[in-house]
N, CA, C and O atoms as a GROMACS GRO file, in nm:
protein
  396
    1UNK      N    1   0.545  -1.990   1.886
    1UNK     CA    2   0.667  -1.897   1.793
    1UNK      C    3   0.528  -1.820   1.744
    1UNK      O    4   0.414  -1.864   1.752
    2UNK      N    5   0.572  -1.693   1.691
    2UNK     CA    6   0.594  -1.602   1.728
    2UNK      C    7   0.607  -1.530   1.537
    2UNK      O    8   0.682  -1.580   1.453
    3UNK      N    9   0.540  -1.444   1.518
    3UNK     CA   10   0.503  -1.413   1.336
    3UNK      C   11   0.695  -1.314   1.340
    3UNK      O   12   0.773  -1.248   1.408
    4UNK      N   13   0.677  -1.363   1.239
    4UNK     CA   14   0.834  -1.325   1.183
    4UNK      C   15   0.819  -1.199   1.079
    4UNK      O   16   0.918  -1.165   1.015
    5UNK      N   17   0.689  -1.128   1.062
    5UNK     CA   18   0.648  -1.013   0.973
    5UNK      C   19   0.569  -0.903   1.001
    5UNK      O   20   0.459  -0.935   1.046
    6UNK      N   21   0.587  -0.792   0.989
    6UNK     CA   22   0.465  -0.700   1.101
    6UNK      C   23   0.491  -0.636   0.956
    6UNK      O   24   0.597  -0.641   0.892
    7UNK      N   25   0.373  -0.578   0.920
    7UNK     CA   26   0.338  -0.481   0.840
    7UNK      C   27   0.293  -0.399   0.918
    7UNK      O   28   0.190  -0.432   0.976
    8UNK      N   29   0.340  -0.293   0.943
    8UNK     CA   30   0.314  -0.100   0.910
    8UNK      C   31   0.282  -0.027   0.808
    8UNK      O   32   0.347  -0.040   0.704
    9UNK      N   33   0.172   0.069   0.814
    9UNK     CA   34   0.136   0.156   0.724
    9UNK      C   35   0.110   0.266   0.793
    9UNK      O   36   0.045   0.302   0.891
   10UNK      N   37   0.233   0.339   0.652
   10UNK     CA   38   0.238   0.543   0.694
   10UNK      C   39   0.136   0.616   0.599
   10UNK      O   40   0.069   0.620   0.496
   11UNK      N   41   0.172   0.662   0.699
   11UNK     CA   42   0.043   0.758   0.576
   11UNK      C   43   0.112   0.901   0.504
   11UNK      O   44   0.164   0.993   0.568
   12UNK      N   45   0.095   0.893   0.333
   12UNK     CA   46   0.140   0.964   0.274
   12UNK      C   47   0.087   1.102   0.302
   12UNK      O   48   0.185   1.173   0.326
   13UNK      N   49  -0.004   1.160   0.309
   13UNK     CA   50  -0.040   1.280   0.369
   13UNK      C   51   0.059   1.291   0.439
   13UNK      O   52   0.137   1.378   0.401
   14UNK      N   53   0.106   1.202   0.585
   14UNK     CA   54   0.155   1.255   0.678
   14UNK      C   55   0.236   1.223   0.670
   14UNK      O   56   0.271   1.164   0.772
   15UNK      N   57   0.348   1.224   0.548
   15UNK     CA   58   0.529   1.109   0.558
   15UNK      C   59   0.630   1.237   0.599
   15UNK      O   60   0.668   1.348   0.562
   16UNK      N   61   0.644   1.122   0.719
   16UNK     CA   62   0.804   1.144   0.792
   16UNK      C   63   0.741   1.122   0.922
   16UNK      O   64   0.807   1.111   1.025
   17UNK      N   65   0.640   1.117   0.917
   17UNK     CA   66   0.580   1.131   1.069
   17UNK      C   67   0.528   1.053   1.179
   17UNK      O   68   0.430   1.095   1.240
   18UNK      N   69   0.592   0.929   1.213
   18UNK     CA   70   0.514   0.855   1.299
   18UNK      C   71   0.439   0.797   1.369
   18UNK      O   72   0.412   0.677   1.381
   19UNK      N   73   0.402   0.892   1.420
   19UNK     CA   74   0.275   0.869   1.468
   19UNK      C   75   0.159   0.866   1.416
   19UNK      O   76   0.059   0.884   1.486
   20UNK      N   77   0.154   0.846   1.300
   20UNK     CA   78   0.046   0.866   1.294
   20UNK      C   79   0.074   0.710   1.152
   20UNK      O   80   0.021   0.690   1.043
   21UNK      N   81   0.155   0.653   1.214
   21UNK     CA   82   0.232   0.531   1.182
   21UNK      C   83   0.096   0.372   1.215
   21UNK      O   84   0.043   0.359   1.326
   22UNK      N   85   0.075   0.302   1.130
   22UNK     CA   86  -0.033   0.193   1.197
   22UNK      C   87  -0.018   0.092   1.164
   22UNK      O   88   0.040   0.076   1.056
   23UNK      N   89  -0.067  -0.037   1.248
   23UNK     CA   90   0.045  -0.219   1.205
   23UNK      C   91  -0.109  -0.231   1.123
   23UNK      O   92  -0.212  -0.164   1.119
   24UNK      N   93  -0.058  -0.360   1.062
   24UNK     CA   94  -0.129  -0.434   1.009
   24UNK      C   95  -0.165  -0.594   1.009
   24UNK      O   96  -0.229  -0.658   0.926
   25UNK      N   97  -0.104  -0.634   1.127
   25UNK     CA   98  -0.086  -0.716   1.218
   25UNK      C   99   0.043  -0.774   1.160
   25UNK      O  100   0.120  -0.714   1.085
   26UNK      N  101   0.056  -0.907   1.206
   26UNK     CA  102   0.181  -1.001   1.199
   26UNK      C  103   0.167  -1.104   1.102
   26UNK      O  104   0.063  -1.169   1.100
   27UNK      N  105   0.269  -1.130   1.010
   27UNK     CA  106   0.267  -1.286   0.980
   27UNK      C  107   0.388  -1.379   0.963
   27UNK      O  108   0.509  -1.359   0.968
   28UNK      N  109   0.287  -1.523   0.933
   28UNK     CA  110   0.475  -1.676   0.964
   28UNK      C  111   0.469  -1.646   0.809
   28UNK      O  112   0.483  -1.768   0.802
   29UNK      N  113   0.464  -1.618   0.721
   29UNK     CA  114   0.511  -1.513   0.580
   29UNK      C  115   0.510  -1.497   0.487
   29UNK      O  116   0.410  -1.522   0.421
   30UNK      N  117   0.661  -1.430   0.414
   30UNK     CA  118   0.672  -1.281   0.382
   30UNK      C  119   0.510  -1.299   0.276
   30UNK      O  120   0.425  -1.213   0.256
   31UNK      N  121   0.515  -1.451   0.222
   31UNK     CA  122   0.351  -1.409   0.114
   31UNK      C  123   0.248  -1.376   0.217
   31UNK      O  124   0.146  -1.320   0.176
   32UNK      N  125   0.258  -1.400   0.335
   32UNK     CA  126   0.098  -1.353   0.357
   32UNK      C  127   0.113  -1.208   0.349
   32UNK      O  128   0.030  -1.138   0.291
   33UNK      N  129   0.195  -1.169   0.393
   33UNK     CA  130   0.288  -1.048   0.458
   33UNK      C  131   0.252  -0.887   0.294
   33UNK      O  132   0.206  -0.774   0.279
   34UNK      N  133   0.306  -0.980   0.233
   34UNK     CA  134   0.306  -0.879   0.087
   34UNK      C  135   0.170  -0.912   0.041
   34UNK      O  136   0.108  -0.810   0.010
   35UNK      N  137   0.098  -1.026   0.026
   35UNK     CA  138  -0.072  -1.010  -0.006
   35UNK      C  139  -0.125  -0.970   0.078
   35UNK      O  140  -0.243  -0.977   0.041
   36UNK      N  141  -0.124  -0.924   0.183
   36UNK     CA  142  -0.178  -0.794   0.275
   36UNK      C  143  -0.159  -0.663   0.227
   36UNK      O  144  -0.231  -0.572   0.188
   37UNK      N  145  -0.002  -0.687   0.247
   37UNK     CA  146   0.078  -0.509   0.132
   37UNK      C  147  -0.059  -0.497   0.026
   37UNK      O  148  -0.176  -0.458   0.037
   38UNK      N  149   0.020  -0.550  -0.076
   38UNK     CA  150  -0.068  -0.564  -0.247
   38UNK      C  151  -0.286  -0.478  -0.175
   38UNK      O  152  -0.328  -0.365  -0.198
   39UNK      N  153  -0.359  -0.588  -0.096
   39UNK     CA  154  -0.426  -0.536  -0.067
   39UNK      C  155  -0.464  -0.444   0.034
   39UNK      O  156  -0.580  -0.480   0.057
   40UNK      N  157  -0.440  -0.350   0.107
   40UNK     CA  158  -0.398  -0.246   0.196
   40UNK      C  159  -0.360  -0.122  -0.001
   40UNK      O  160  -0.432  -0.034  -0.048
   41UNK      N  161  -0.254  -0.165  -0.044
   41UNK     CA  162  -0.222  -0.013  -0.156
   41UNK      C  163  -0.393  -0.088  -0.216
   41UNK      O  164  -0.499  -0.028  -0.198
   42UNK      N  165  -0.386  -0.188  -0.268
   42UNK     CA  166  -0.555  -0.132  -0.411
   42UNK      C  167  -0.652  -0.098  -0.320
   42UNK      O  168  -0.737  -0.043  -0.391
   43UNK      N  169  -0.693  -0.095  -0.203
   43UNK     CA  170  -0.808  -0.044  -0.137
   43UNK      C  171  -0.769   0.099  -0.113
   43UNK      O  172  -0.852   0.188  -0.130
   44UNK      N  173  -0.651   0.125  -0.075
   44UNK     CA  174  -0.675   0.257  -0.079
   44UNK      C  175  -0.609   0.387  -0.246
   44UNK      O  176  -0.625   0.508  -0.262
   45UNK      N  177  -0.561   0.315  -0.308
   45UNK     CA  178  -0.612   0.326  -0.447
   45UNK      C  179  -0.760   0.356  -0.479
   45UNK      O  180  -0.789   0.452  -0.550
   46UNK      N  181  -0.878   0.253  -0.414
   46UNK     CA  182  -0.962   0.217  -0.392
   46UNK      C  183  -1.077   0.386  -0.364
   46UNK      O  184  -1.141   0.450  -0.447
   47UNK      N  185  -1.064   0.401  -0.253
   47UNK     CA  186  -1.061   0.485  -0.232
   47UNK      C  187  -1.021   0.583  -0.286
   47UNK      O  188  -0.928   0.522  -0.340
   48UNK      N  189  -1.007   0.691  -0.323
   48UNK     CA  190  -0.952   0.773  -0.400
   48UNK      C  191  -0.935   0.769  -0.575
   48UNK      O  192  -0.864   0.838  -0.648
   49UNK      N  193  -1.040   0.652  -0.611
   49UNK     CA  194  -1.096   0.672  -0.750
   49UNK      C  195  -1.198   0.792  -0.735
   49UNK      O  196  -1.230   0.831  -0.622
   50UNK      N  197  -1.235   0.834  -0.816
   50UNK     CA  198  -1.301   1.063  -0.888
   50UNK      C  199  -1.333   1.010  -0.959
   50UNK      O  200  -1.269   0.919  -1.011
   51UNK      N  201  -1.463   1.053  -0.994
   51UNK     CA  202  -1.544   1.068  -1.188
   51UNK      C  203  -1.456   1.120  -1.258
   51UNK      O  204  -1.425   1.237  -1.234
   52UNK      N  205  -1.400   1.057  -1.349
   52UNK     CA  206  -1.278   1.139  -1.475
   52UNK      C  207  -1.085   1.146  -1.447
   52UNK      O  208  -0.987   1.196  -1.501
   53UNK      N  209  -1.126   1.038  -1.300
   53UNK     CA  210  -1.032   1.025  -1.255
   53UNK      C  211  -0.863   0.911  -1.433
   53UNK      O  212  -0.880   0.820  -1.515
   54UNK      N  213  -0.739   1.002  -1.394
   54UNK     CA  214  -0.679   0.862  -1.544
   54UNK      C  215  -0.622   0.773  -1.384
   54UNK      O  216  -0.669   0.763  -1.271
   55UNK      N  217  -0.508   0.727  -1.448
   55UNK     CA  218  -0.400   0.630  -1.383
   55UNK      C  219  -0.322   0.736  -1.345
   55UNK      O  220  -0.304   0.754  -1.225
   56UNK      N  221  -0.253   0.838  -1.460
   56UNK     CA  222  -0.138   0.895  -1.402
   56UNK      C  223  -0.246   0.959  -1.239
   56UNK      O  224  -0.238   0.896  -1.134
   57UNK      N  225  -0.339   1.092  -1.253
   57UNK     CA  226  -0.366   1.100  -1.126
   57UNK      C  227  -0.375   1.078  -1.027
   57UNK      O  228  -0.335   1.137  -0.927
   58UNK      N  229  -0.468   0.926  -1.052
   58UNK     CA  230  -0.442   0.852  -0.939
   58UNK      C  231  -0.385   0.793  -0.836
   58UNK      O  232  -0.415   0.769  -0.718
   59UNK      N  233  -0.210   0.757  -0.977
   59UNK     CA  234  -0.122   0.758  -0.887
   59UNK      C  235  -0.046   0.838  -0.828
   59UNK      O  236   0.052   0.789  -0.772
   60UNK      N  237  -0.061   0.959  -0.824
   60UNK     CA  238  -0.037   1.139  -0.774
   60UNK      C  239  -0.143   1.144  -0.636
   60UNK      O  240  -0.128   1.180  -0.519
   61UNK      N  241  -0.247   1.094  -0.708
   61UNK     CA  242  -0.293   1.096  -0.587
   61UNK      C  243  -0.241   1.035  -0.413
   61UNK      O  244  -0.198   1.088  -0.311
   62UNK      N  245  -0.274   0.897  -0.458
   62UNK     CA  246  -0.224   0.790  -0.373
   62UNK      C  247  -0.057   0.843  -0.322
   62UNK      O  248  -0.040   0.791  -0.212
   63UNK      N  249   0.035   0.903  -0.351
   63UNK     CA  250   0.113   0.976  -0.326
   63UNK      C  251   0.121   1.025  -0.278
   63UNK      O  252   0.183   1.020  -0.172
   64UNK      N  253   0.061   1.110  -0.325
   64UNK     CA  254   0.038   1.233  -0.149
   64UNK      C  255  -0.086   1.231  -0.112
   64UNK      O  256  -0.128   1.340  -0.074
   65UNK      N  257  -0.204   1.093  -0.108
   65UNK     CA  258  -0.274   1.069   0.012
   65UNK      C  259  -0.272   0.971   0.059
   65UNK      O  260  -0.285   1.004   0.177
   66UNK      N  261  -0.265   0.854   0.058
   66UNK     CA  262  -0.258   0.694  -0.024
   66UNK      C  263  -0.210   0.599   0.160
   66UNK      O  264  -0.140   0.638   0.254
   67UNK      N  265  -0.283   0.479   0.140
   67UNK     CA  266  -0.177   0.501   0.294
   67UNK      C  267  -0.067   0.421   0.160
   67UNK      O  268  -0.089   0.409   0.039
   68UNK      N  269   0.065   0.371   0.254
   68UNK     CA  270   0.216   0.303   0.268
   68UNK      C  271   0.185   0.192   0.326
   68UNK      O  272   0.178   0.190   0.449
   69UNK      N  273   0.156   0.065   0.242
   69UNK     CA  274   0.155  -0.052   0.337
   69UNK      C  275   0.359  -0.061   0.340
   69UNK      O  276   0.420  -0.002   0.250
   70UNK      N  277   0.468  -0.168   0.495
   70UNK     CA  278   0.534  -0.211   0.462
   70UNK      C  279   0.571  -0.348   0.520
   70UNK      O  280   0.486  -0.425   0.564
   71UNK      N  281   0.701  -0.372   0.519
   71UNK     CA  282   0.714  -0.556   0.628
   71UNK      C  283   0.870  -0.514   0.701
   71UNK      O  284   0.991  -0.505   0.684
   72UNK      N  285   0.783  -0.500   0.773
   72UNK     CA  286   0.939  -0.491   0.875
   72UNK      C  287   0.945  -0.681   0.985
   72UNK      O  288   0.865  -0.739   1.058
   73UNK      N  289   1.094  -0.713   0.932
   73UNK     CA  290   1.083  -0.856   1.007
   73UNK      C  291   1.101  -0.897   0.842
   73UNK      O  292   1.062  -0.852   0.735
   74UNK      N  293   1.230  -1.071   0.913
   74UNK     CA  294   1.274  -1.112   0.808
   74UNK      C  295   1.417  -1.085   0.787
   74UNK      O  296   1.485  -1.014   0.862
   75UNK      N  297   1.470  -1.159   0.659
   75UNK     CA  298   1.579  -1.145   0.662
   75UNK      C  299   1.647  -1.047   0.606
   75UNK      O  300   1.751  -1.077   0.549
   76UNK      N  301   1.613  -0.933   0.607
   76UNK     CA  302   1.615  -0.764   0.604
   76UNK      C  303   1.554  -0.707   0.459
   76UNK      O  304   1.438  -0.670   0.442
   77UNK      N  305   1.650  -0.710   0.371
   77UNK     CA  306   1.574  -0.587   0.250
   77UNK      C  307   1.462  -0.522   0.239
   77UNK      O  308   1.426  -0.453   0.334
   78UNK      N  309   1.421  -0.525   0.176
   78UNK     CA  310   1.268  -0.428   0.116
   78UNK      C  311   1.218  -0.532   0.017
   78UNK      O  312   1.252  -0.546  -0.100
   79UNK      N  313   1.129  -0.601   0.090
   79UNK     CA  314   1.024  -0.687   0.028
   79UNK      C  315   0.935  -0.671  -0.022
   79UNK      O  316   0.876  -0.748  -0.098
   80UNK      N  317   0.900  -0.543   0.020
   80UNK     CA  318   0.771  -0.474  -0.098
   80UNK      C  319   0.753  -0.340  -0.068
   80UNK      O  320   0.767  -0.293   0.045
   81UNK      N  321   0.718  -0.269  -0.181
   81UNK     CA  322   0.707  -0.092  -0.191
   81UNK      C  323   0.586  -0.134  -0.274
   81UNK      O  324   0.573  -0.203  -0.375
   82UNK      N  325   0.485  -0.053  -0.178
   82UNK     CA  326   0.387   0.029  -0.283
   82UNK      C  327   0.449   0.081  -0.429
   82UNK      O  328   0.462   0.034  -0.542
   83UNK      N  329   0.481   0.208  -0.360
   83UNK     CA  330   0.546   0.287  -0.485
   83UNK      C  331   0.662   0.175  -0.597
   83UNK      O  332   0.765   0.198  -0.661
   84UNK      N  333   0.604   0.094  -0.581
   84UNK     CA  334   0.710   0.018  -0.708
   84UNK      C  335   0.506  -0.103  -0.812
   84UNK      O  336   0.437  -0.115  -0.913
   85UNK      N  337   0.533  -0.157  -0.642
   85UNK     CA  338   0.349  -0.190  -0.724
   85UNK      C  339   0.261  -0.085  -0.733
   85UNK      O  340   0.145  -0.117  -0.761
   86UNK      N  341   0.276  -0.005  -0.722
   86UNK     CA  342   0.129   0.083  -0.782
   86UNK      C  343   0.202   0.154  -0.992
   86UNK      O  344   0.298   0.228  -1.011
   87UNK      N  345   0.139   0.111  -1.066
   87UNK     CA  346   0.141   0.147  -1.211
   87UNK      C  347   0.100   0.168  -1.252
   87UNK      O  348  -0.003   0.203  -1.193
   88UNK      N  349   0.093   0.187  -1.411
   88UNK     CA  350  -0.085   0.206  -1.482
   88UNK      C  351  -0.148   0.196  -1.487
   88UNK      O  352  -0.247   0.269  -1.482
   89UNK      N  353  -0.124   0.033  -1.509
   89UNK     CA  354  -0.155  -0.094  -1.568
   89UNK      C  355  -0.295  -0.080  -1.472
   89UNK      O  356  -0.411  -0.043  -1.489
   90UNK      N  357  -0.184  -0.149  -1.323
   90UNK     CA  358  -0.254  -0.131  -1.144
   90UNK      C  359  -0.417  -0.014  -1.178
   90UNK      O  360  -0.536  -0.040  -1.163
   91UNK      N  361  -0.359   0.092  -1.217
   91UNK     CA  362  -0.473   0.247  -1.231
   91UNK      C  363  -0.553   0.218  -1.225
   91UNK      O  364  -0.644   0.228  -1.143
   92UNK      N  365  -0.534   0.159  -1.340
   92UNK     CA  366  -0.677   0.108  -1.457
   92UNK      C  367  -0.715   0.101  -1.493
   92UNK      O  368  -0.773   0.151  -1.589
   93UNK      N  369  -0.708  -0.021  -1.402
   93UNK     CA  370  -0.778  -0.184  -1.372
   93UNK      C  371  -0.827  -0.113  -1.223
   93UNK      O  372  -0.804  -0.206  -1.145
   94UNK      N  373  -0.853  -0.060  -1.183
   94UNK     CA  374  -0.889   0.010  -1.078
   94UNK      C  375  -0.970   0.116  -1.101
   94UNK      O  376  -1.067   0.119  -1.026
   95UNK      N  377  -0.960   0.223  -1.196
   95UNK     CA  378  -1.060   0.330  -1.240
   95UNK      C  379  -1.126   0.257  -1.301
   95UNK      O  380  -1.245   0.277  -1.276
   96UNK      N  381  -1.109   0.178  -1.372
   96UNK     CA  382  -1.261   0.028  -1.430
   96UNK      C  383  -1.363  -0.032  -1.376
   96UNK      O  384  -1.484  -0.028  -1.396
   97UNK      N  385  -1.253  -0.121  -1.261
   97UNK     CA  386  -1.406  -0.203  -1.181
   97UNK      C  387  -1.395  -0.029  -1.184
   97UNK      O  388  -1.389   0.042  -1.284
   98UNK      N  389  -1.396   0.019  -1.010
   98UNK     CA  390  -1.528   0.131  -0.977
   98UNK      C  391  -1.588   0.210  -1.047
   98UNK      O  392  -1.658   0.298  -0.995
   99UNK      N  393  -1.575   0.198  -1.196
   99UNK     CA  394  -1.690   0.244  -1.257
   99UNK      C  395  -1.803   0.227  -1.304
   99UNK      O  396  -1.865   0.323  -1.352
   0.00000   0.00000   0.00000
C-alpha cells in the first residue's frame, strides 16, 4: 500500500523556485502529515528567534526566510497552511520557550 500524503517544503527565501523544494516524507494518514507540517513550521520559527524579537517580527522573518511545508495528495483542497497556522500567540510562545 502506498502512502497517500506527501509532505513537501518550499523555502520562502526562494519563493516560487521549485528547484529549492524538498520532501519530508510520505504518510498514510492526513493527521500524521499535518503533524509533520506543524513540526517543520515550529522548528523553522525556532531557528529564526533572536534576542529581542517580537512575535510580529518573527512571523515576518518566517515569511521571508522560513520553511513552508505543504501536503500533496489525498482528497484535494489545502489540508495545511503554515501561513494560517502561524499566529501571534504561537510566535509569542516560541519566543518565550527559546528565551
